[in-house]
PyMOL CGO cylinders between C-alpha atoms (Angstrom):
from pymol import cmd
from pymol.cgo import CYLINDER

trace = [
    CYLINDER, 0.00, 0.00, 0.00, 1.30, 3.44, -0.94, 0.3, 1, 1, 1, 1, 1, 1,
    CYLINDER, 1.30, 3.44, -0.94, 1.49, 6.09, 1.71, 0.3, 1, 1, 1, 1, 1, 1,
    CYLINDER, 1.49, 6.09, 1.71, -0.34, 9.38, 1.35, 0.3, 1, 1, 1, 1, 1, 1,
    CYLINDER, -0.34, 9.38, 1.35, 1.34, 11.75, -1.11, 0.3, 1, 1, 1, 1, 1, 1,
    CYLINDER, 1.34, 11.75, -1.11, 4.01, 9.14, -1.87, 0.3, 1, 1, 1, 1, 1, 1,
    CYLINDER, 4.01, 9.14, -1.87, 3.38, 9.44, -5.63, 0.3, 1, 1, 1, 1, 1, 1,
    CYLINDER, 3.38, 9.44, -5.63, 4.03, 12.95, -6.87, 0.3, 1, 1, 1, 1, 1, 1,
    CYLINDER, 4.03, 12.95, -6.87, 4.00, 14.41, -10.36, 0.3, 1, 1, 1, 1, 1, 1,
    CYLINDER, 4.00, 14.41, -10.36, 7.80, 14.26, -10.42, 0.3, 1, 1, 1, 1, 1, 1,
    CYLINDER, 7.80, 14.26, -10.42, 7.58, 10.44, -10.25, 0.3, 1, 1, 1, 1, 1, 1,
    CYLINDER, 7.58, 10.44, -10.25, 5.15, 10.09, -13.16, 0.3, 1, 1, 1, 1, 1, 1,
    CYLINDER, 5.15, 10.09, -13.16, 6.59, 10.10, -16.66, 0.3, 1, 1, 1, 1, 1, 1,
    CYLINDER, 6.59, 10.10, -16.66, 5.13, 12.50, -19.18, 0.3, 1, 1, 1, 1, 1, 1,
    CYLINDER, 5.13, 12.50, -19.18, 2.08, 11.05, -20.96, 0.3, 1, 1, 1, 1, 1, 1,
    CYLINDER, 2.08, 11.05, -20.96, 2.19, 7.92, -18.77, 0.3, 1, 1, 1, 1, 1, 1,
    CYLINDER, 2.19, 7.92, -18.77, -1.44, 8.41, -17.71, 0.3, 1, 1, 1, 1, 1, 1,
    CYLINDER, -1.44, 8.41, -17.71, -4.03, 8.82, -20.44, 0.3, 1, 1, 1, 1, 1, 1,
    CYLINDER, -4.03, 8.82, -20.44, -7.83, 8.55, -20.64, 0.3, 1, 1, 1, 1, 1, 1,
    CYLINDER, -7.83, 8.55, -20.64, -7.68, 4.73, -20.36, 0.3, 1, 1, 1, 1, 1, 1,
    CYLINDER, -7.68, 4.73, -20.36, -6.39, 5.05, -16.78, 0.3, 1, 1, 1, 1, 1, 1,
    CYLINDER, -6.39, 5.05, -16.78, -9.35, 7.13, -15.58, 0.3, 1, 1, 1, 1, 1, 1,
    CYLINDER, -9.35, 7.13, -15.58, -12.74, 5.82, -14.55, 0.3, 1, 1, 1, 1, 1, 1,
    CYLINDER, -12.74, 5.82, -14.55, -15.60, 7.56, -16.38, 0.3, 1, 1, 1, 1, 1, 1,
    CYLINDER, -15.60, 7.56, -16.38, -16.72, 10.74, -14.58, 0.3, 1, 1, 1, 1, 1, 1,
    CYLINDER, -16.72, 10.74, -14.58, -13.89, 10.45, -12.02, 0.3, 1, 1, 1, 1, 1, 1,
    CYLINDER, -13.89, 10.45, -12.02, -12.61, 13.94, -12.87, 0.3, 1, 1, 1, 1, 1, 1,
    CYLINDER, -12.61, 13.94, -12.87, -15.11, 16.67, -12.08, 0.3, 1, 1, 1, 1, 1, 1,
    CYLINDER, -15.11, 16.67, -12.08, -15.02, 20.44, -11.60, 0.3, 1, 1, 1, 1, 1, 1,
    CYLINDER, -15.02, 20.44, -11.60, -13.34, 20.09, -8.20, 0.3, 1, 1, 1, 1, 1, 1,
    CYLINDER, -13.34, 20.09, -8.20, -10.31, 18.48, -9.89, 0.3, 1, 1, 1, 1, 1, 1,
    CYLINDER, -10.31, 18.48, -9.89, -10.02, 21.24, -12.51, 0.3, 1, 1, 1, 1, 1, 1,
    CYLINDER, -10.02, 21.24, -12.51, -9.69, 24.25, -10.23, 0.3, 1, 1, 1, 1, 1, 1,
    CYLINDER, -9.69, 24.25, -10.23, -13.07, 25.63, -11.22, 0.3, 1, 1, 1, 1, 1, 1,
    CYLINDER, -13.07, 25.63, -11.22, -16.00, 26.61, -9.05, 0.3, 1, 1, 1, 1, 1, 1,
    CYLINDER, -16.00, 26.61, -9.05, -19.41, 25.00, -9.57, 0.3, 1, 1, 1, 1, 1, 1,
    CYLINDER, -19.41, 25.00, -9.57, -20.72, 22.95, -12.47, 0.3, 1, 1, 1, 1, 1, 1,
    CYLINDER, -20.72, 22.95, -12.47, -21.73, 25.69, -14.89, 0.3, 1, 1, 1, 1, 1, 1,
    CYLINDER, -21.73, 25.69, -14.89, -25.07, 25.77, -16.67, 0.3, 1, 1, 1, 1, 1, 1,
    CYLINDER, -25.07, 25.77, -16.67, -26.58, 24.75, -19.97, 0.3, 1, 1, 1, 1, 1, 1,
    CYLINDER, -26.58, 24.75, -19.97, -24.67, 26.05, -23.04, 0.3, 1, 1, 1, 1, 1, 1,
    CYLINDER, -24.67, 26.05, -23.04, -21.65, 27.19, -21.01, 0.3, 1, 1, 1, 1, 1, 1,
    CYLINDER, -21.65, 27.19, -21.01, -18.11, 26.00, -21.68, 0.3, 1, 1, 1, 1, 1, 1,
    CYLINDER, -18.11, 26.00, -21.68, -14.95, 25.80, -19.56, 0.3, 1, 1, 1, 1, 1, 1,
    CYLINDER, -14.95, 25.80, -19.56, -12.61, 28.69, -20.38, 0.3, 1, 1, 1, 1, 1, 1,
    CYLINDER, -12.61, 28.69, -20.38, -9.02, 28.98, -19.22, 0.3, 1, 1, 1, 1, 1, 1,
    CYLINDER, -9.02, 28.98, -19.22, -8.22, 32.21, -17.40, 0.3, 1, 1, 1, 1, 1, 1,
    CYLINDER, -8.22, 32.21, -17.40, -4.54, 31.82, -18.29, 0.3, 1, 1, 1, 1, 1, 1,
    CYLINDER, -4.54, 31.82, -18.29, -3.33, 31.49, -14.69, 0.3, 1, 1, 1, 1, 1, 1,
    CYLINDER, -3.33, 31.49, -14.69, -4.09, 27.82, -14.04, 0.3, 1, 1, 1, 1, 1, 1,
    CYLINDER, -4.09, 27.82, -14.04, -7.72, 28.47, -13.15, 0.3, 1, 1, 1, 1, 1, 1,
    CYLINDER, -7.72, 28.47, -13.15, -10.88, 28.02, -15.21, 0.3, 1, 1, 1, 1, 1, 1,
    CYLINDER, -10.88, 28.02, -15.21, -14.20, 29.81, -15.50, 0.3, 1, 1, 1, 1, 1, 1,
    CYLINDER, -14.20, 29.81, -15.50, -17.58, 28.74, -16.82, 0.3, 1, 1, 1, 1, 1, 1,
    CYLINDER, -17.58, 28.74, -16.82, -18.50, 31.12, -19.66, 0.3, 1, 1, 1, 1, 1, 1,
    CYLINDER, -18.50, 31.12, -19.66, -21.30, 31.64, -22.17, 0.3, 1, 1, 1, 1, 1, 1,
    CYLINDER, -21.30, 31.64, -22.17, -20.47, 30.64, -25.74, 0.3, 1, 1, 1, 1, 1, 1,
    CYLINDER, -20.47, 30.64, -25.74, -21.48, 33.97, -27.32, 0.3, 1, 1, 1, 1, 1, 1,
    CYLINDER, -21.48, 33.97, -27.32, -19.95, 35.56, -30.38, 0.3, 1, 1, 1, 1, 1, 1,
    CYLINDER, -19.95, 35.56, -30.38, -21.62, 35.79, -33.76, 0.3, 1, 1, 1, 1, 1, 1,
    CYLINDER, -21.62, 35.79, -33.76, -25.11, 34.96, -32.57, 0.3, 1, 1, 1, 1, 1, 1,
    CYLINDER, -25.11, 34.96, -32.57, -28.14, 36.89, -33.81, 0.3, 1, 1, 1, 1, 1, 1,
    CYLINDER, -28.14, 36.89, -33.81, -29.80, 38.57, -30.83, 0.3, 1, 1, 1, 1, 1, 1,
    CYLINDER, -29.80, 38.57, -30.83, -32.81, 40.09, -32.60, 0.3, 1, 1, 1, 1, 1, 1,
    CYLINDER, -32.81, 40.09, -32.60, -34.28, 40.62, -36.08, 0.3, 1, 1, 1, 1, 1, 1,
    CYLINDER, -34.28, 40.62, -36.08, -36.70, 43.41, -37.00, 0.3, 1, 1, 1, 1, 1, 1,
    CYLINDER, -36.70, 43.41, -37.00, -38.23, 44.42, -40.33, 0.3, 1, 1, 1, 1, 1, 1,
    CYLINDER, -38.23, 44.42, -40.33, -40.26, 47.24, -41.84, 0.3, 1, 1, 1, 1, 1, 1,
    CYLINDER, -40.26, 47.24, -41.84, -42.10, 46.74, -45.16, 0.3, 1, 1, 1, 1, 1, 1,
    CYLINDER, -42.10, 46.74, -45.16, -43.72, 49.16, -47.59, 0.3, 1, 1, 1, 1, 1, 1,
    CYLINDER, -43.72, 49.16, -47.59, -46.30, 47.36, -49.72, 0.3, 1, 1, 1, 1, 1, 1,
    CYLINDER, -46.30, 47.36, -49.72, -47.56, 50.16, -51.97, 0.3, 1, 1, 1, 1, 1, 1,
    CYLINDER, -47.56, 50.16, -51.97, -45.99, 51.61, -55.12, 0.3, 1, 1, 1, 1, 1, 1,
    CYLINDER, -45.99, 51.61, -55.12, -44.38, 55.04, -55.11, 0.3, 1, 1, 1, 1, 1, 1,
    CYLINDER, -44.38, 55.04, -55.11, -42.80, 57.45, -57.61, 0.3, 1, 1, 1, 1, 1, 1,
    CYLINDER, -42.80, 57.45, -57.61, -40.06, 60.09, -57.42, 0.3, 1, 1, 1, 1, 1, 1,
    CYLINDER, -40.06, 60.09, -57.42, -38.63, 62.77, -59.66, 0.3, 1, 1, 1, 1, 1, 1,
    CYLINDER, -38.63, 62.77, -59.66, -36.13, 64.22, -57.18, 0.3, 1, 1, 1, 1, 1, 1,
    CYLINDER, -36.13, 64.22, -57.18, -32.48, 64.41, -58.21, 0.3, 1, 1, 1, 1, 1, 1,
    CYLINDER, -32.48, 64.41, -58.21, -31.58, 64.94, -54.53, 0.3, 1, 1, 1, 1, 1, 1,
    CYLINDER, -31.58, 64.94, -54.53, -31.89, 62.24, -51.89, 0.3, 1, 1, 1, 1, 1, 1,
    CYLINDER, -31.89, 62.24, -51.89, -35.29, 62.08, -50.21, 0.3, 1, 1, 1, 1, 1, 1,
    CYLINDER, -35.29, 62.08, -50.21, -36.73, 59.68, -47.63, 0.3, 1, 1, 1, 1, 1, 1,
    CYLINDER, -36.73, 59.68, -47.63, -38.80, 56.72, -48.77, 0.3, 1, 1, 1, 1, 1, 1,
    CYLINDER, -38.80, 56.72, -48.77, -41.91, 57.46, -46.67, 0.3, 1, 1, 1, 1, 1, 1,
    CYLINDER, -41.91, 57.46, -46.67, -43.35, 55.01, -44.17, 0.3, 1, 1, 1, 1, 1, 1,
    CYLINDER, -43.35, 55.01, -44.17, -40.19, 52.91, -44.21, 0.3, 1, 1, 1, 1, 1, 1,
    CYLINDER, -40.19, 52.91, -44.21, -37.99, 53.10, -41.11, 0.3, 1, 1, 1, 1, 1, 1,
    CYLINDER, -37.99, 53.10, -41.11, -36.98, 50.74, -38.33, 0.3, 1, 1, 1, 1, 1, 1,
    CYLINDER, -36.98, 50.74, -38.33, -35.54, 51.23, -34.85, 0.3, 1, 1, 1, 1, 1, 1,
    CYLINDER, -35.54, 51.23, -34.85, -33.47, 48.73, -32.88, 0.3, 1, 1, 1, 1, 1, 1,
    CYLINDER, -33.47, 48.73, -32.88, -31.94, 48.84, -29.40, 0.3, 1, 1, 1, 1, 1, 1,
    CYLINDER, -31.94, 48.84, -29.40, -28.71, 46.81, -29.23, 0.3, 1, 1, 1, 1, 1, 1,
    CYLINDER, -28.71, 46.81, -29.23, -28.08, 44.69, -26.14, 0.3, 1, 1, 1, 1, 1, 1,
    CYLINDER, -28.08, 44.69, -26.14, -24.40, 45.68, -25.98, 0.3, 1, 1, 1, 1, 1, 1,
    CYLINDER, -24.40, 45.68, -25.98, -22.11, 48.37, -27.37, 0.3, 1, 1, 1, 1, 1, 1,
    CYLINDER, -22.11, 48.37, -27.37, -19.99, 45.63, -28.97, 0.3, 1, 1, 1, 1, 1, 1,
    CYLINDER, -19.99, 45.63, -28.97, -22.91, 44.42, -31.10, 0.3, 1, 1, 1, 1, 1, 1,
    CYLINDER, -22.91, 44.42, -31.10, -22.97, 45.01, -34.83, 0.3, 1, 1, 1, 1, 1, 1,
    CYLINDER, -22.97, 45.01, -34.83, -26.13, 45.69, -36.84, 0.3, 1, 1, 1, 1, 1, 1,
    CYLINDER, -26.13, 45.69, -36.84, -26.56, 44.01, -40.22, 0.3, 1, 1, 1, 1, 1, 1,
    CYLINDER, -26.56, 44.01, -40.22, -28.86, 46.23, -42.28, 0.3, 1, 1, 1, 1, 1, 1,
    CYLINDER, -28.86, 46.23, -42.28, -30.48, 44.78, -45.43, 0.3, 1, 1, 1, 1, 1, 1,
    CYLINDER, -30.48, 44.78, -45.43, -32.63, 46.73, -47.88, 0.3, 1, 1, 1, 1, 1, 1,
    CYLINDER, -32.63, 46.73, -47.88, -34.69, 45.28, -50.76, 0.3, 1, 1, 1, 1, 1, 1,
    CYLINDER, -34.69, 45.28, -50.76, -36.13, 47.53, -53.49, 0.3, 1, 1, 1, 1, 1, 1,
    CYLINDER, -36.13, 47.53, -53.49, -37.76, 46.92, -56.88, 0.3, 1, 1, 1, 1, 1, 1,
    CYLINDER, -37.76, 46.92, -56.88, -37.56, 49.99, -59.05, 0.3, 1, 1, 1, 1, 1, 1,
    CYLINDER, -37.56, 49.99, -59.05, -36.90, 51.75, -62.33, 0.3, 1, 1, 1, 1, 1, 1,
    CYLINDER, -36.90, 51.75, -62.33, -35.88, 55.21, -63.47, 0.3, 1, 1, 1, 1, 1, 1,
    CYLINDER, -35.88, 55.21, -63.47, -36.85, 55.96, -67.07, 0.3, 1, 1, 1, 1, 1, 1,
    CYLINDER, -36.85, 55.96, -67.07, -33.55, 55.52, -68.95, 0.3, 1, 1, 1, 1, 1, 1,
    CYLINDER, -33.55, 55.52, -68.95, -31.71, 57.13, -66.04, 0.3, 1, 1, 1, 1, 1, 1,
    CYLINDER, -31.71, 57.13, -66.04, -29.53, 56.04, -63.14, 0.3, 1, 1, 1, 1, 1, 1,
    CYLINDER, -29.53, 56.04, -63.14, -31.00, 55.85, -59.65, 0.3, 1, 1, 1, 1, 1, 1,
    CYLINDER, -31.00, 55.85, -59.65, -29.49, 55.62, -56.20, 0.3, 1, 1, 1, 1, 1, 1,
    CYLINDER, -29.49, 55.62, -56.20, -30.42, 54.13, -52.83, 0.3, 1, 1, 1, 1, 1, 1,
    CYLINDER, -30.42, 54.13, -52.83, -28.68, 54.85, -49.57, 0.3, 1, 1, 1, 1, 1, 1,
    CYLINDER, -28.68, 54.85, -49.57, -29.07, 53.42, -46.07, 0.3, 1, 1, 1, 1, 1, 1,
    CYLINDER, -29.07, 53.42, -46.07, -29.12, 55.95, -43.28, 0.3, 1, 1, 1, 1, 1, 1,
    CYLINDER, -29.12, 55.95, -43.28, -28.50, 55.65, -39.54, 0.3, 1, 1, 1, 1, 1, 1,
    CYLINDER, -28.50, 55.65, -39.54, -30.30, 58.74, -38.32, 0.3, 1, 1, 1, 1, 1, 1,
    CYLINDER, -30.30, 58.74, -38.32, -28.74, 61.52, -40.41, 0.3, 1, 1, 1, 1, 1, 1,
    CYLINDER, -28.74, 61.52, -40.41, -25.58, 59.55, -41.25, 0.3, 1, 1, 1, 1, 1, 1,
    CYLINDER, -25.58, 59.55, -41.25, -25.15, 57.67, -44.52, 0.3, 1, 1, 1, 1, 1, 1,
    CYLINDER, -25.15, 57.67, -44.52, -23.72, 54.18, -43.94, 0.3, 1, 1, 1, 1, 1, 1,
    CYLINDER, -23.72, 54.18, -43.94, -24.04, 52.80, -47.48, 0.3, 1, 1, 1, 1, 1, 1,
    CYLINDER, -24.04, 52.80, -47.48, -24.94, 53.98, -50.99, 0.3, 1, 1, 1, 1, 1, 1,
    CYLINDER, -24.94, 53.98, -50.99, -25.61, 52.08, -54.24, 0.3, 1, 1, 1, 1, 1, 1,
    CYLINDER, -25.61, 52.08, -54.24, -26.08, 53.23, -57.83, 0.3, 1, 1, 1, 1, 1, 1,
    CYLINDER, -26.08, 53.23, -57.83, -28.18, 51.40, -60.43, 0.3, 1, 1, 1, 1, 1, 1,
    CYLINDER, -28.18, 51.40, -60.43, -28.36, 52.08, -64.14, 0.3, 1, 1, 1, 1, 1, 1,
    CYLINDER, -28.36, 52.08, -64.14, -30.81, 50.68, -66.69, 0.3, 1, 1, 1, 1, 1, 1,
    CYLINDER, -30.81, 50.68, -66.69, -29.42, 48.93, -69.73, 0.3, 1, 1, 1, 1, 1, 1,
    CYLINDER, -29.42, 48.93, -69.73, -31.15, 51.19, -72.22, 0.3, 1, 1, 1, 1, 1, 1,
    CYLINDER, -31.15, 51.19, -72.22, -34.66, 49.83, -71.96, 0.3, 1, 1, 1, 1, 1, 1,
    CYLINDER, -34.66, 49.83, -71.96, -37.69, 51.92, -71.14, 0.3, 1, 1, 1, 1, 1, 1,
    CYLINDER, -37.69, 51.92, -71.14, -38.75, 51.19, -67.55, 0.3, 1, 1, 1, 1, 1, 1,
    CYLINDER, -38.75, 51.19, -67.55, -36.19, 48.44, -67.00, 0.3, 1, 1, 1, 1, 1, 1,
    CYLINDER, -36.19, 48.44, -67.00, -37.04, 47.25, -63.48, 0.3, 1, 1, 1, 1, 1, 1,
    CYLINDER, -37.04, 47.25, -63.48, -34.37, 45.99, -61.11, 0.3, 1, 1, 1, 1, 1, 1,
    CYLINDER, -34.37, 45.99, -61.11, -34.81, 43.93, -57.95, 0.3, 1, 1, 1, 1, 1, 1,
    CYLINDER, -34.81, 43.93, -57.95, -32.01, 45.06, -55.70, 0.3, 1, 1, 1, 1, 1, 1,
    CYLINDER, -32.01, 45.06, -55.70, -30.76, 43.91, -52.31, 0.3, 1, 1, 1, 1, 1, 1,
    CYLINDER, -30.76, 43.91, -52.31, -28.23, 45.96, -50.38, 0.3, 1, 1, 1, 1, 1, 1,
    CYLINDER, -28.23, 45.96, -50.38, -26.45, 45.12, -47.13, 0.3, 1, 1, 1, 1, 1, 1,
    CYLINDER, -26.45, 45.12, -47.13, -24.15, 46.95, -44.78, 0.3, 1, 1, 1, 1, 1, 1,
    CYLINDER, -24.15, 46.95, -44.78, -22.68, 45.87, -41.43, 0.3, 1, 1, 1, 1, 1, 1,
    CYLINDER, -22.68, 45.87, -41.43, -22.91, 48.81, -39.04, 0.3, 1, 1, 1, 1, 1, 1,
    CYLINDER, -22.91, 48.81, -39.04, -21.03, 49.31, -35.75, 0.3, 1, 1, 1, 1, 1, 1,
    CYLINDER, -21.03, 49.31, -35.75, -23.07, 51.90, -33.85, 0.3, 1, 1, 1, 1, 1, 1,
    CYLINDER, -23.07, 51.90, -33.85, -21.35, 51.26, -30.47, 0.3, 1, 1, 1, 1, 1, 1,
    CYLINDER, -21.35, 51.26, -30.47, -24.53, 52.08, -28.59, 0.3, 1, 1, 1, 1, 1, 1,
    CYLINDER, -24.53, 52.08, -28.59, -27.22, 50.55, -26.40, 0.3, 1, 1, 1, 1, 1, 1,
    CYLINDER, -27.22, 50.55, -26.40, -29.68, 53.34, -27.19, 0.3, 1, 1, 1, 1, 1, 1,
    CYLINDER, -29.68, 53.34, -27.19, -32.46, 53.06, -29.76, 0.3, 1, 1, 1, 1, 1, 1,
    CYLINDER, -32.46, 53.06, -29.76, -31.06, 53.46, -33.28, 0.3, 1, 1, 1, 1, 1, 1,
    CYLINDER, -31.06, 53.46, -33.28, -33.25, 54.40, -36.28, 0.3, 1, 1, 1, 1, 1, 1,
    CYLINDER, -33.25, 54.40, -36.28, -32.46, 53.27, -39.83, 0.3, 1, 1, 1, 1, 1, 1,
    CYLINDER, -32.46, 53.27, -39.83, -34.22, 54.36, -43.02, 0.3, 1, 1, 1, 1, 1, 1,
    CYLINDER, -34.22, 54.36, -43.02, -33.76, 54.48, -46.80, 0.3, 1, 1, 1, 1, 1, 1,
    CYLINDER, -33.76, 54.48, -46.80, -33.30, 57.45, -49.08, 0.3, 1, 1, 1, 1, 1, 1,
    CYLINDER, -33.30, 57.45, -49.08, -33.62, 57.52, -52.87, 0.3, 1, 1, 1, 1, 1, 1,
    CYLINDER, -33.62, 57.52, -52.87, -32.86, 59.80, -55.79, 0.3, 1, 1, 1, 1, 1, 1,
    CYLINDER, -32.86, 59.80, -55.79, -33.14, 59.55, -59.58, 0.3, 1, 1, 1, 1, 1, 1,
    CYLINDER, -33.14, 59.55, -59.58, -30.92, 60.89, -62.35, 0.3, 1, 1, 1, 1, 1, 1,
    CYLINDER, -30.92, 60.89, -62.35, -33.74, 62.58, -64.24, 0.3, 1, 1, 1, 1, 1, 1,
    CYLINDER, -33.74, 62.58, -64.24, -37.34, 62.29, -65.39, 0.3, 1, 1, 1, 1, 1, 1,
    CYLINDER, -37.34, 62.29, -65.39, -38.93, 59.98, -62.83, 0.3, 1, 1, 1, 1, 1, 1,
    CYLINDER, -38.93, 59.98, -62.83, -38.58, 56.73, -60.97, 0.3, 1, 1, 1, 1, 1, 1,
    CYLINDER, -38.58, 56.73, -60.97, -41.20, 54.12, -60.15, 0.3, 1, 1, 1, 1, 1, 1,
    CYLINDER, -41.20, 54.12, -60.15, -40.70, 51.75, -57.27, 0.3, 1, 1, 1, 1, 1, 1,
    CYLINDER, -40.70, 51.75, -57.27, -42.45, 48.93, -55.48, 0.3, 1, 1, 1, 1, 1, 1,
    CYLINDER, -42.45, 48.93, -55.48, -43.62, 47.04, -58.57, 0.3, 1, 1, 1, 1, 1, 1,
    CYLINDER, -43.62, 47.04, -58.57, -42.18, 44.75, -61.21, 0.3, 1, 1, 1, 1, 1, 1,
    CYLINDER, -42.18, 44.75, -61.21, -41.74, 45.29, -64.94, 0.3, 1, 1, 1, 1, 1, 1,
    CYLINDER, -41.74, 45.29, -64.94, -45.35, 44.25, -65.61, 0.3, 1, 1, 1, 1, 1, 1,
    CYLINDER, -45.35, 44.25, -65.61, -46.50, 47.20, -63.57, 0.3, 1, 1, 1, 1, 1, 1,
    CYLINDER, -46.50, 47.20, -63.57, -49.45, 45.51, -61.94, 0.3, 1, 1, 1, 1, 1, 1,
    CYLINDER, -49.45, 45.51, -61.94, -47.85, 43.51, -59.13, 0.3, 1, 1, 1, 1, 1, 1,
    CYLINDER, -47.85, 43.51, -59.13, -46.57, 45.23, -56.02, 0.3, 1, 1, 1, 1, 1, 1,
    CYLINDER, -46.57, 45.23, -56.02, -43.17, 44.11, -54.77, 0.3, 1, 1, 1, 1, 1, 1,
    CYLINDER, -43.17, 44.11, -54.77, -42.67, 45.24, -51.15, 0.3, 1, 1, 1, 1, 1, 1,
    CYLINDER, -42.67, 45.24, -51.15, -39.75, 47.47, -50.33, 0.3, 1, 1, 1, 1, 1, 1,
    CYLINDER, -39.75, 47.47, -50.33, -38.22, 46.44, -47.03, 0.3, 1, 1, 1, 1, 1, 1,
    CYLINDER, -38.22, 46.44, -47.03, -35.51, 47.24, -44.54, 0.3, 1, 1, 1, 1, 1, 1,
    CYLINDER, -35.51, 47.24, -44.54, -34.35, 44.54, -42.13, 0.3, 1, 1, 1, 1, 1, 1,
    CYLINDER, -34.35, 44.54, -42.13, -32.01, 44.96, -39.16, 0.3, 1, 1, 1, 1, 1, 1,
    CYLINDER, -32.01, 44.96, -39.16, -30.25, 42.13, -37.31, 0.3, 1, 1, 1, 1, 1, 1,
    CYLINDER, -30.25, 42.13, -37.31, -28.24, 42.57, -34.13, 0.3, 1, 1, 1, 1, 1, 1,
    CYLINDER, -28.24, 42.57, -34.13, -25.15, 40.33, -34.21, 0.3, 1, 1, 1, 1, 1, 1,
    CYLINDER, -25.15, 40.33, -34.21, -23.54, 39.71, -30.80, 0.3, 1, 1, 1, 1, 1, 1,
    CYLINDER, -23.54, 39.71, -30.80, -19.78, 40.17, -30.51, 0.3, 1, 1, 1, 1, 1, 1,
]
cmd.load_cgo(trace, "trace")
């Protein structure tokens, strides 16, 4: 029989004891220098000093998704950016480290002219896109735009779309057949850090 503490780590060769030498479930949190047993979805994280902490997985998860849709058609003849009415969305991030993925979908046409869409956070432009017809009268485009925003805030943040046309007029919210409404939408997704 071996006396207490008679076998020390100095007497055990490296890699001499592997998983085959341990009984199932014989090593628990008490043997790993960690307090408690953690909870569902947590993992054991090294603190870098020989101790461990139970931590939430986190990182890259979608915390919330919100959307605003405009289901009617609308026309513009402004060569300066103007708001698309009745189309805005507000989101309150859970943490300042969160990012907001903003996605906009628009079906539109500007008669033989270029047209532009931009995504706004309040009064700040965070993304702008230009579209140009390929020479056809009322060539309709289905467009999807995305931008990953870093607002660094836990206050309510409002996003909206602005539009302008290069000349004449623009028609939006319908397809090339003119009779079917295609909703314009803005979607925001909070992505946890």
